[in-house]
C-alpha positions, 0 to 999 in steps of 0.5 A: 235905242241901239243895242251896243255893237249894232250902234257901232256898226251903223253909226257913221256909215248910214246918213241922211242925204238932203243935198242929193237924195231928197233926205233919203238914207244912204251909205256915207260918201257914196250916194248908194241908197240903203233902200236899194241895197235892202231891195237887192238883199230881198231879191236874193242877191249875194253880198258879192253881187251887191258889192259888184253892183255898188263897188263904192260900198264895203262888206261892212256897209252891208252889215250896217244896213242889215243891223239897221234893218234889224233894229227898225224891225225890233223897235218899229222905229229908228232914232234918227239922232243916232245916225 
């Protein structure tokens, strides 16, 4: 389960998009794949560069993605019911 503040960062920002993205995780209301932002971060792109690439997301969305990734790393899984 999420650790307090992390849940609030992620909840409501990361959703499963069955209609447009074949059930992949996206930033709510944007269609931006969580995996795309994680890949960009792994490539070393700065937050500012990512925000320019995806102007429909916010810095808080990037923080939510990082919290989500950290939670998966910590637990080895993620309770989908928390999204």
